[in-house]
C-alpha positions as CSV (number, residue, x, y, z in Angstrom):
1,M,-23.0,-31.9,-20.5
2,N,-22.7,-34.0,-23.6
3,S,-21.9,-37.5,-22.6
4,G,-20.9,-38.7,-26.1
5,Q,-23.5,-41.4,-26.0
6,P,-25.7,-42.2,-29.1
7,D,-29.3,-41.1,-28.6
8,S,-30.5,-44.6,-29.5
9,I,-29.1,-46.3,-26.4
10,V,-31.8,-47.0,-23.8
11,V,-30.7,-48.4,-20.4
12,E,-33.2,-49.7,-17.9
13,E,-32.6,-50.3,-14.2
14,S,-33.1,-54.0,-14.9
15,Y,-29.7,-54.0,-16.7
16,L,-27.9,-53.4,-13.4
17,S,-26.5,-56.4,-11.5
18,L,-25.0,-54.3,-8.6
19,R,-25.2,-50.6,-7.8
20,T,-24.4,-47.8,-5.5
21,G,-25.8,-44.3,-5.6
22,V,-23.5,-43.1,-8.3
23,C,-22.4,-46.3,-10.2
24,G,-23.8,-49.6,-11.4
25,I,-22.5,-52.6,-13.3
26,G,-24.6,-54.8,-15.6
27,P,-23.9,-57.5,-18.3
28,Y,-21.9,-56.8,-21.4
29,R,-24.2,-55.9,-24.3
30,S,-23.9,-56.5,-28.0
31,D,-25.8,-53.2,-28.8
32,L,-23.0,-51.3,-27.2
33,L,-20.3,-52.5,-29.6
34,E,-19.7,-49.0,-31.1
35,L,-19.2,-47.5,-27.6
36,Y,-16.8,-50.2,-26.5
37,L,-14.8,-49.7,-29.7
38,R,-14.7,-46.0,-29.3
39,W,-13.5,-46.3,-25.7
40,E,-10.8,-48.8,-26.6
41,H,-9.6,-46.6,-29.4
42,D,-9.1,-43.6,-27.2
43,P,-5.3,-43.0,-27.1
44,A,-5.1,-43.0,-23.3
45,S,-6.9,-46.4,-23.2
46,M,-4.6,-47.9,-25.8
47,I,-1.6,-46.8,-23.8
48,G,-3.0,-48.1,-20.6
49,F,-3.8,-51.5,-22.1
50,G,-0.5,-51.7,-24.0
51,Q,-2.4,-52.0,-27.3
52,R,-0.5,-50.7,-30.3
53,I,-2.9,-51.5,-33.2
54,P,-6.5,-50.4,-33.3
55,L,-9.1,-53.1,-34.1
56,S,-11.4,-52.8,-37.0
57,A,-15.2,-52.9,-36.4
58,E,-15.4,-56.4,-37.9
59,R,-12.6,-57.8,-35.7
60,R,-14.2,-56.2,-32.7
61,R,-17.6,-57.7,-33.5
62,A,-16.0,-61.1,-33.8
63,R,-14.2,-60.6,-30.5
64,L,-17.5,-59.4,-28.8
65,D,-19.4,-62.4,-30.1
66,H,-16.7,-64.7,-28.5
67,Q,-16.7,-62.6,-25.3
68,L,-20.5,-62.9,-24.9
69,T,-20.3,-66.7,-24.9
70,N,-17.0,-67.2,-23.0
71,E,-18.0,-68.7,-19.6
72,S,-14.5,-68.2,-18.1
73,A,-14.9,-64.4,-17.9
74,S,-17.5,-62.2,-16.4
75,R,-17.8,-58.9,-18.3
76,F,-19.7,-55.9,-17.0
77,T,-20.8,-52.6,-18.5
78,V,-20.2,-49.7,-16.1
79,Y,-23.0,-47.2,-15.7
80,D,-22.9,-43.6,-14.4
81,L,-26.1,-43.3,-12.3
82,V,-25.7,-39.6,-11.4
83,G,-28.3,-38.4,-14.0
84,D,-31.9,-39.3,-14.6
85,T,-31.1,-42.6,-16.4
86,P,-28.1,-44.9,-16.3
87,V,-25.4,-43.9,-18.9
88,P,-22.9,-46.5,-20.1
89,A,-19.5,-45.3,-18.9
90,G,-17.0,-48.1,-19.2
91,F,-16.5,-51.8,-18.6
92,T,-14.8,-54.3,-16.3
93,V,-13.7,-57.8,-16.8
94,L,-13.1,-60.8,-14.4
95,T,-11.3,-63.7,-16.1
96,Q,-11.3,-66.7,-13.8
97,A,-8.4,-69.2,-13.5
98,K,-9.2,-72.8,-14.3
99,D,-9.6,-73.7,-10.6
100,G,-12.0,-70.9,-10.1
101,L,-10.1,-69.6,-7.1
102,S,-8.6,-66.5,-8.6
103,A,-9.6,-64.0,-11.3
104,E,-7.7,-61.3,-13.3
105,Y,-9.4,-57.9,-13.2
106,E,-9.4,-55.3,-16.0
107,L,-11.0,-51.8,-16.1
108,L,-11.7,-49.3,-18.7
109,I,-13.6,-46.0,-18.1
110,A,-14.9,-44.0,-21.0
111,P,-12.8,-40.9,-21.7
112,E,-15.7,-38.5,-21.0
113,A,-16.5,-40.2,-17.7
114,R,-13.0,-40.1,-16.2
115,G,-12.0,-38.1,-13.1
116,R,-15.4,-38.5,-11.3
117,G,-14.6,-41.6,-9.2
118,L,-16.4,-44.1,-11.4
119,G,-13.2,-46.2,-11.7
120,R,-13.1,-46.8,-7.9
121,E,-16.8,-47.5,-7.7
122,A,-16.8,-49.9,-10.6
123,T,-13.8,-51.7,-9.2
124,L,-15.3,-52.1,-5.8
125,L,-18.6,-53.4,-7.3
126,T,-16.9,-55.9,-9.6
127,V,-14.6,-57.2,-6.8
128,D,-17.6,-57.5,-4.5
129,Y,-19.3,-59.5,-7.2
130,A,-16.3,-61.7,-7.6
131,F,-16.0,-62.6,-3.9
132,H,-19.7,-62.9,-2.9
133,I,-21.3,-64.2,-6.1
134,G,-18.4,-65.7,-8.1
135,A,-16.9,-67.3,-5.0
136,V,-13.4,-66.2,-6.1
137,R,-10.8,-66.1,-3.3
138,T,-8.3,-63.7,-4.9
139,V,-8.7,-61.0,-7.5
140,W,-5.5,-59.8,-9.2
141,L,-4.5,-57.3,-11.8
142,R,-1.5,-56.0,-13.7
143,A,-0.7,-52.4,-14.8
144,A,2.1,-50.4,-16.2
145,A,4.2,-48.8,-13.4
146,Q,3.9,-45.5,-15.1
147,N,0.1,-45.6,-14.9
148,T,0.1,-44.0,-11.5
149,A,-3.5,-42.7,-11.6
150,A,-4.8,-46.3,-12.0
151,L,-2.5,-47.7,-9.4
152,K,-3.7,-45.1,-6.9
153,V,-7.3,-46.1,-7.6
154,Y,-6.6,-49.8,-7.1
155,E,-4.8,-49.0,-3.8
156,R,-7.8,-47.1,-2.6
157,C,-9.9,-50.2,-3.4
158,G,-7.8,-52.4,-1.2
159,F,-5.3,-53.9,-3.8
160,T,-1.7,-54.3,-2.6
161,E,1.3,-54.6,-4.9
162,R,2.8,-58.1,-4.8
163,G,5.6,-57.8,-7.3
164,R,6.6,-56.6,-10.7
165,L,8.3,-57.6,-13.9
166,R,11.0,-55.3,-15.0
167,Q,10.8,-53.5,-18.4
168,T,8.1,-55.8,-19.8
169,R,5.5,-53.1,-20.6
170,T,5.5,-50.0,-22.7
171,W,4.2,-46.5,-21.8
172,R,4.1,-43.8,-24.4
173,G,6.7,-45.7,-26.4
174,E,9.1,-46.3,-23.5
175,L,9.8,-49.5,-21.6
176,C,8.5,-49.7,-18.0
177,D,7.8,-52.2,-15.3
178,E,4.6,-54.2,-15.1
179,V,3.1,-54.1,-11.6
180,F,1.0,-57.0,-10.1
181,M,-1.5,-56.3,-7.4
182,D,-4.1,-58.5,-5.6
183,I,-6.9,-58.3,-3.1
184,Q,-8.8,-60.8,-1.0
185,V,-12.2,-60.4,0.6
186,G,-10.9,-59.2,4.0
187,D,-9.1,-56.3,2.2
188,L,-12.2,-54.6,0.9
189,P,-12.5,-51.1,2.4
190,R,-16.3,-51.2,2.7
191,P,-19.1,-53.7,3.4
192,S,-20.6,-55.7,0.5
193,V,-23.5,-54.0,-1.3
194,I,-25.0,-57.5,-1.9
195,P,-28.1,-57.9,0.4
196,T,-27.9,-60.8,2.8
197,D,-31.4,-60.4,4.3
198,R,-33.4,-61.5,1.3
199,P,-34.6,-65.1,0.7
200,A,-33.1,-66.8,-2.3
201,L,-36.4,-68.3,-3.3
């Protein structure tokens, strides 16, 4: 199957911070700018994020440079691990509050990688990282109420709806509610994948 990835992209196992058998997350990468831009310009992605105007490559490069040095946010590339080598398949973001106790979560899965469970796996890995490495107490997110597919994924990951703002988002040109959800460590539906039996030094 054609994954839509440029042939020049080489991904080593060392890029992965956390992984399961089918999905891994690793640091944001400047050499993946064209992929990030293509994923973000997908119409479904723009609708999901409420973005109305596409970014130019120059503006996206400037934003990426800022994102790579912004210490208030942890940004991860999502990798599909089903094949022989890891394939970039999306990204996740954790933006911490100033007190470090909570973080906002964002997810984007590449158009060609959707429908295979990577959104759930990437979410669980990123939230696992937030709780057990980032020492965050609560991870929260917001999504359009009409984005039912995403809301179902988040519910399966342990997120619970905590409220909504009425008619503050758009979905395919129409106003809709914005849903707020959160999760704490005890809500995770599976054990952490971070090993606890290895010495730190």
